[in-house]
C-alpha positions in Angstrom: 0.0 0.0 0.0 1.4 3.4 -0.9 0.7 5.4 2.2 2.5 8.4 0.7 -0.5 8.7 -1.7 -3.1 11.2 -0.5 -5.8 9.0 -1.9 -4.6 5.9 -0.1 -4.3 7.9 3.2 -7.8 9.1 2.9 -9.1 5.6 2.3 -6.9 4.1 5.1 -7.8 6.8 7.7 -11.5 6.6 6.8 -11.4 2.8 7.2 -9.4 3.2 10.5 -11.9 5.7 12.0 -14.9 3.8 10.8 -13.3 0.6 12.1 -12.7 2.2 15.5 -16.3 3.5 15.7 -17.9 0.3 14.5 -15.7 -1.9 16.7 -16.5 0.3 19.7 -20.2 0.1 18.9 -20.0 -3.7 18.5 -18.3 -4.1 21.8 -20.8 -1.9 23.6 -23.7 -3.5 21.8 -22.4 -7.0 22.7 -22.1 -6.0 26.4 -25.6 -4.5 26.4 -27.1 -7.6 24.7 -25.3 -9.9 27.2 -26.5 -7.8 30.2 -30.0 -7.8 28.8 -30.0 -11.6 28.3 -28.6 -12.1 31.8 -31.2 -9.7 33.3 -34.0 -11.6 31.5 -32.7 -14.9 32.9 -32.5 -13.3 36.4 -36.1 -12.3 36.1 -37.1 -15.9 35.2 -35.0 -17.2 38.2 -36.8 -14.8 40.5 -40.2 -15.9 39.2 -39.2 -19.6 39.8 -38.0 -18.6 43.3 -41.4 -17.1 44.0 -43.0 -20.4 42.9 -41.0 -22.2 45.7 -42.5 -20.2 48.6 -44.5 -23.1 50.0 -42.8 -26.3 51.3 -43.4 -29.4 49.2 -42.9 -33.1 49.3 -39.8 -34.5 47.6 -42.0 -35.8 44.8 -43.4 -32.3 44.3 -39.9 -30.8 44.3 -38.9 -33.4 41.7 -41.8 -32.2 39.5 -40.8 -28.6 40.2 -37.2 -29.4 39.1 -38.5 -31.1 35.9 -40.4 -28.0 35.0 -37.4 -25.7 35.3 -35.9 -26.3 31.8 -39.2 -25.3 30.2 -39.7 -22.2 32.5 -36.1 -21.1 32.0 -36.0 -21.7 28.2 -33.1 -24.1 28.3 -32.5 -26.9 25.9 -32.0 -29.8 28.4 -32.4 -30.8 32.0 -28.7 -30.9 32.3 -28.6 -27.1 32.1 -30.6 -26.6 35.3 -30.2 -27.7 38.9 -32.3 -27.5 42.1 -31.3 -27.7 45.8 -33.8 -27.7 48.7 -32.7 -27.5 52.3 -35.1 -28.0 55.2 -33.9 -27.3 58.8 -30.2 -27.7 57.8 -30.8 -31.0 56.0 -31.0 -31.5 52.2 -34.6 -32.4 51.4 -34.2 -32.5 47.6 -31.2 -32.3 45.3 -31.4 -32.7 41.5 -28.9 -34.9 39.8 -27.4 -31.9 38.0 -26.5 -30.1 41.3 -22.7 -29.9 41.5 -20.7 -29.8 44.8 -18.7 -27.0 43.3 -21.6 -24.6 43.7 -21.0 -22.3 46.6 -24.3 -21.2 48.2 -24.5 -18.8 51.1 -28.2 -18.7 52.1 -29.3 -15.4 53.6 -31.3 -15.4 56.8 -35.0 -15.8 56.4 -37.2 -12.7 56.5 -39.0 -11.7 59.7 -42.8 -11.8 59.5 -44.5 -9.0 61.4 -47.3 -9.9 63.8 -50.8 -9.6 62.3 -53.1 -7.3 64.3 -56.5 -8.9 65.2 -59.6 -7.8 63.3 -62.0 -5.4 65.1 -65.3 -7.0 66.4 -68.1 -7.3 63.9 -70.5 -4.4 64.4 -74.1 -5.4 65.2 -77.2 -4.2 63.5 -78.6 -1.0 65.0 -82.0 -2.6 65.1 -80.8 -5.1 67.7 -81.9 -8.2 65.8 -78.4 -9.7 66.1 -77.7 -9.7 62.3 -74.1 -8.6 61.7 -73.4 -6.0 59.2 -71.4 -7.0 56.1 -67.6 -6.4 56.4 -66.1 -4.2 53.7 -62.7 -5.1 52.4 -60.0 -3.0 53.8 -57.9 -3.2 50.6 -58.1 -4.8 47.2 -56.6 -8.2 46.8 -53.3 -8.1 44.8 -53.8 -9.4 41.3 -50.3 -10.9 41.1 -51.0 -13.4 43.9 -52.7 -16.7 43.4 -56.1 -16.9 45.1 -56.6 -18.2 48.6 -53.1 -17.2 49.7 -52.7 -16.5 53.4 -51.3 -13.4 54.9 -47.8 -14.7 55.6 -47.3 -15.8 52.0 -48.3 -12.3 50.9 -45.7 -10.7 53.1 -43.0 -13.2 51.9 -43.9 -12.5 48.3 -43.5 -8.8 49.0 -40.2 -9.1 50.9 -38.6 -11.8 48.8 -35.3 -10.6 47.2 -33.3 -13.6 46.2 -29.5 -13.4 45.8 -28.3 -14.1 42.3 -24.6 -14.7 41.5 -22.4 -16.1 38.7 -20.1 -18.9 39.4 -17.6 -20.9 37.2 -17.2 -24.6 37.6 -15.6 -27.4 35.6 -18.8 -27.7 33.6 -19.0 -24.0 32.7 -20.5 -20.8 33.9 -23.7 -20.9 36.0 -26.2 -18.4 37.2 -27.3 -19.3 40.7 -30.3 -17.9 42.6 -30.9 -18.8 46.3 -33.2 -17.6 49.0 -34.3 -18.5 52.5 -37.9 -19.0 53.7 -39.2 -19.6 57.2 -39.4 -23.4 56.7 -36.9 -24.1 54.0 -34.1 -22.8 51.7 -34.1 -23.1 47.9 -31.2 -22.7 45.4 -31.8 -22.8 41.6 -28.9 -22.9 39.2 -29.1 -22.5 35.4 -26.2 -22.9 33.0 -25.1 -19.9 30.9 -24.2 -22.2 28.0 -27.3 -21.1 26.0 -26.5 -17.4 26.6 -22.9 -18.0 25.6 -24.0 -19.8 22.5 -26.3 -16.9 21.5 -23.5 -14.4 22.2 -21.1 -16.4 20.1 -23.5 -16.2 17.2 -23.8 -12.5 17.7 -20.0 -12.2 17.8 -19.6 -14.2 14.6 -22.2 -11.8 12.9 -20.1 -8.9 14.1 -16.9 -10.5 12.8 -18.4 -10.9 9.4 -20.3 -7.6 9.3 -17.4 -5.3 10.5 -14.8 -6.2 7.8 -17.5 -5.9 5.2 -18.5 -2.5 6.5 -14.8 -1.4 6.6 -14.4 -2.5 3.0 -17.4 -0.5 2.0 -16.2 2.5 3.9 -12.7 2.2 2.4 -14.1 1.7 -1.1 -16.4 4.7 -0.7 -13.6 6.9 0.6 -11.4 5.8 -2.3 -14.0 6.8 -4.8 -14.8 10.1 -3.1 -11.1 10.9 -2.8 -10.7 10.1 -6.5 -13.6 12.4 -7.4 -12.3 15.1 -5.2 -8.8 14.8 -6.6 -9.9 14.9 -10.2 -8.9 18.6 -10.6 -5.5 17.8 -9.3 -5.1 15.0 -11.8 -6.1 17.4 -14.6 -3.4 19.8 -13.4 -0.9 16.9 -13.3 -1.8 15.9 -16.8 -1.5 19.4 -18.0 1.9 19.8 -16.4 3.1 16.5 -17.9 2.2 17.7 -21.4 3.7 21.1 -20.7 6.3 21.6 -23.4 7.6 24.6 -25.4 4.9 24.1 -28.0 2.1 23.5 -25.4 2.4 26.6 -23.2 -0.8 28.0 -24.7 -3.0 25.3 -23.2 -5.3 26.2 -20.3 -7.6 24.3 -17.9 -11.3 25.3 -17.8 -12.5 25.8 -14.2 -16.2 25.5 -15.2 -16.5 21.8 -14.2 -14.4 22.1 -11.1 -15.4 22.3 -7.4 -15.2 25.7 -5.8 -12.2 24.7 -3.7 -10.0 24.2 -6.8 -11.2 27.1 -8.9 -8.6 29.5 -7.4 -5.9 26.9 -7.8 -6.7 26.4 -11.5 -7.0 30.1 -12.0 -3.5 30.7 -10.5 -2.1 27.8 -12.6 -3.5 29.4 -15.8 -2.0 32.7 -14.8 1.3 31.1 -14.3 1.1 29.5 -17.8 0.4 32.9 -19.3 3.4 34.5 -17.6 5.6 31.6 -18.5 4.5 31.7 -22.1 5.1 35.4 -22.3 8.5 35.2 -20.6 9.6 32.3 -22.7 8.6 33.9 -26.0 10.5 37.1 -25.0 13.6 35.1 -24.1 13.5 33.0 -27.3 12.8 36.1 -29.4 15.7 37.9 -27.8 18.1 35.0 -28.2 17.1 34.5 -31.8 17.2 38.2 -32.7 20.6 38.7 -30.9 22.2 35.7 -32.6 20.7 36.7 -36.0 21.9 40.3 -35.6 25.4 39.2 -34.6 25.9 36.9 -37.6 26.4 39.7 -40.1 28.9 41.9 -38.2 30.9 38.8 -37.1 31.0 37.6 -40.7 32.2 41.1 -41.8 34.8 41.2 -39.0 36.0 37.7 -39.9 36.4 38.7 -43.5 38.4 41.9 -42.7 40.7 40.0 -40.3 41.4 37.3 -42.9 42.2 40.0 -45.5 44.4 41.9 -43.1 46.2 38.7 -42.1 47.0 38.0 -45.8 48.6 41.5 -46.1 50.6 41.2 -42.9 54.3 40.3 -43.0 55.1 36.6 -42.3 56.2 36.0 -38.7 55.6 39.6 -37.6 54.0 40.5 -34.3 51.1 42.1 -36.3 50.4 38.8 -37.9 50.3 37.0 -34.6 47.9 39.5 -33.1 45.6 39.2 -36.2 45.7 35.4 -35.9 44.6 35.5 -32.3 41.8 37.9 -33.1 40.6 35.7 -36.0 40.5 32.7 -33.7 38.4 34.6 -31.2 36.0 35.8 -33.9 35.6 32.3 -35.3 35.0 31.1 -31.7 32.4 33.8 -31.2 30.8 32.9 -34.5 30.5 29.3 -33.4 28.9 30.5 -30.1 26.4 32.6 -32.0 25.6 29.8 -34.4 24.9 27.4 -31.5 22.8 30.0 -29.6 20.7 30.5 -32.7 20.1 26.7 -33.0 19.3 26.5 -29.3 16.8 29.4 -29.5 15.1 27.7 -32.5 15.0 24.4 -30.6 13.4 26.2 -27.6 10.8 27.7 -29.8 10.2 24.3 -31.5 11.2 25.8 -34.8 14.4 23.9 -35.5 14.4 23.1 -39.2 15.0 19.3 -39.5 15.3 18.2 -43.2 14.8 14.5 -42.7 16.3 12.0 -45.1 17.7 8.5 -44.6 21.0 8.9 -42.9 23.7 6.2 -42.6 25.1 6.6 -39.1 27.8 4.1 -39.7 29.4 6.3 -42.4 29.2 9.4 -40.2 30.8 7.6 -37.2 33.6 6.2 -39.4 34.5 9.7 -40.7 34.5 11.0 -37.1 36.8 8.2 -35.9 39.2 9.2 -38.7 39.2 12.8 -37.5 40.0 11.6 -34.0 43.3 10.0 -35.3 44.2 13.5 -36.7 43.0 15.6 -33.8 44.3 13.4 -30.9 46.9 10.9 -32.2 48.1 10.4 -28.6 44.7 8.7 -27.5 44.0 5.0 -27.9 40.8 4.6 -29.9 38.7 1.4 -30.1 35.7 1.2 -32.3 32.7 -1.3 -32.5 30.3 0.0 -35.2 27.6 -2.2 -36.8 27.3 -1.7 -40.5 24.4 0.1 -42.2 22.9 1.8 -39.2 20.2 4.0 -40.7 18.0 6.6 -39.1 15.5 9.1 -40.5 16.8 12.6 -39.8 18.9 15.6 -40.7 22.5 14.6 -41.7 24.1 17.9 -40.9 22.5 18.3 -37.5 23.3 14.6 -36.5 26.9 15.1 -37.7 27.2 18.2 -35.6 25.8 16.5 -32.5 28.1 13.5 -32.8 31.1 15.7 -33.5 30.3 17.7 -30.3 30.2 14.5 -28.3 33.5 13.2 -29.7 35.1 16.7 -29.3 33.9 16.7 -25.6 35.5 13.2 -25.1 38.8 14.5 -26.6 38.9 17.7 -24.6 38.1 16.1 -21.2 40.4 13.1 -21.7 43.5 12.2 -19.7 47.0 12.9 -20.9 47.5 9.3 -22.3 43.9 8.2 -22.2 41.6 6.4 -24.5 38.3 6.6 -26.3 35.9 3.7 -27.0 33.0 4.2 -29.5 30.3 1.5 -29.8 27.3 1.7 -32.0 24.5 -0.7 -32.9 21.4 -2.4 -31.5 22.8 -2.7 -28.0 19.6 -3.1 -26.0 17.7 -6.3 -26.1 14.7 -4.6 -24.5 14.5 -2.0 -27.3 15.5 -3.8 -30.5 14.2 -1.0 -32.7 16.6 1.6 -31.1 20.1 2.4 -32.2 22.5 3.3 -29.4 25.8 5.1 -29.7 28.0 4.9 -26.6 31.0 7.2 -26.5 33.3 6.4 -23.5 36.5 8.2 -22.6 39.0 8.1 -19.8 38.5 11.1 -17.6 38.5 12.4 -14.0 35.4 11.5 -12.0 32.5 13.9 -12.3 31.2 14.9 -8.8 27.9 13.5 -7.9 26.3 16.9 -7.4 27.4 18.0 -10.9 26.3 15.0 -12.9 22.8 16.4 -13.4 24.1 19.8 -14.6 26.5 18.8 -17.4 23.8 19.4 -20.0 23.0 22.9 -18.7 24.0 25.7 -21.1 27.3 27.5 -20.4 28.0 25.0 -17.7 31.5 23.5 -17.4 32.7 21.0 -14.8 35.9 23.1 -14.3 34.7 26.1 -12.2 37.7 28.2 -13.2 36.6 28.2 -16.9 40.1 28.6 -18.0 41.2 28.3 -21.6 43.2 25.1 -21.2 40.0 23.3 -22.3 38.3 25.0 -25.2 34.6 25.5 -25.3 31.9 27.5 -23.5 29.6 24.7 -22.4 27.1 24.7 -25.2 28.1 21.5 -27.0 26.3 19.0 -24.9 23.1 21.0 -24.5 23.0 21.6 -28.3 23.6 17.9 -29.0 20.8 16.9 -26.7 18.4 19.3 -28.4 19.3 17.9 -31.8 18.8 14.3 -30.6 15.5 15.3 -29.1 14.4 16.9 -32.4 15.0 13.4 -33.9 12.8 11.7 -31.2 15.8 10.3 -29.4 17.6 10.9 -26.1 21.1 11.8 -24.9 22.0 10.6 -21.4 25.0 10.3 -19.1 26.0 6.7 -18.5 26.4 5.1 -15.1 29.1 6.4 -12.8 32.3 4.3 -13.2 35.5 5.5 -11.6 38.0 6.8 -14.2 35.7 7.1 -17.2 32.7 9.0 -18.6 30.0 7.6 -21.0 27.5 9.5 -23.1 24.7 7.4 -24.6 22.7 8.5 -27.7 19.5 6.6 -28.5 17.8 7.1 -31.9 14.9 5.2 -33.5 15.9 2.7 -36.2 13.8 3.3 -39.3 14.8 0.0 -41.0 13.1 -2.1 -38.2 9.8 -0.2 -37.9 
């Protein structure tokens, strides 16, 4: 899972919060359901305890014990137990009663003395006929008929003790109470309650993960919908090129929270487009305007050099000036090509170009320019691309010239060209490797910057102004290829050119 993704974090946090809430609700609900079931069982135990107010014979107690499973809603007689103690002796004990049960009978309730009834009033007429006695209070509807006064008091005062105990056979709920003539204890197993709570727990275990999946999926979809404007901005930035600075994003179908962001992004594109056009126009105009005076100056210097005396100081000065003018002309020419590339207006006259012939000619020039370097060549025959021959020749010459200038005193150059990648068989790769000092790690990403040179002193021991690599990369890009710096290997530098092979398409 990519937790660094905002969308993933929204889904994960939503599921986490929902999981905490649902789990907490499930735990509380499970406890409440358990308490409710136990309370209902306690009410049934209390009712059965009220049924045992009167003393009975052992046969009657056996019938009472047999009716307990039905009254307590248990599945079998093994889940209930009854104990009756009369005057300290066990009068009845069901087979399910366990000696592990610990029963502490409370003292029996004290029955108040009943006041005698007043004498029956006689008839005022003296005939000896008693008046009818009116009831002092209404009979309680919850008592069975013909119940004497003591049973009514016991019924009102009865508060049996109910406890939970754990034995080797499981958990039991035990209710016990004391009456004037006997003591009764009723035990019921909590196995049925535990079974029902287990079913409820299993339902929660199935429902909670499903709920969390629904919450996470919903949060994922909502986050994706909310981040759609950001995705539009990302796509617009990915397609942002020199020729695509005029594109804009319409905020009409965007949420209000992102309208200002899109508005600022469109304004940034407008400023960027305007600044880029001004810079490109300035570079192109300056380079174009400098071409004519430099050409005139070069012609005048060449003519003056022809008229100067051989070996004179004047001739040496004119020679140095002519070299600087030619160098400046080369810089202007490269700047003009770069400005055209920036504006997407580099004129590429594409024809079928044989790279093998161009590379062979360049290798022959290396033997003339740097005879002290050891040169090894591996060039496949008939490497053809569709492009501009002059521009490709200039790009490859710049790379080879860079390998010569930044080589060691008695170094070497290795040039390899062909279908070198098995993953991209339709791509021609040209690898130019030379012995050199190690390029610092923090400067490897800047070697293609314009006017950048690894030597910070920028002295003239190494010719150039830092435009060759950037111009070569722009030329390769114009041919739908790439120019990259090879992997860092101590003591050498590699430049890799990748161009599409037209013969294998």
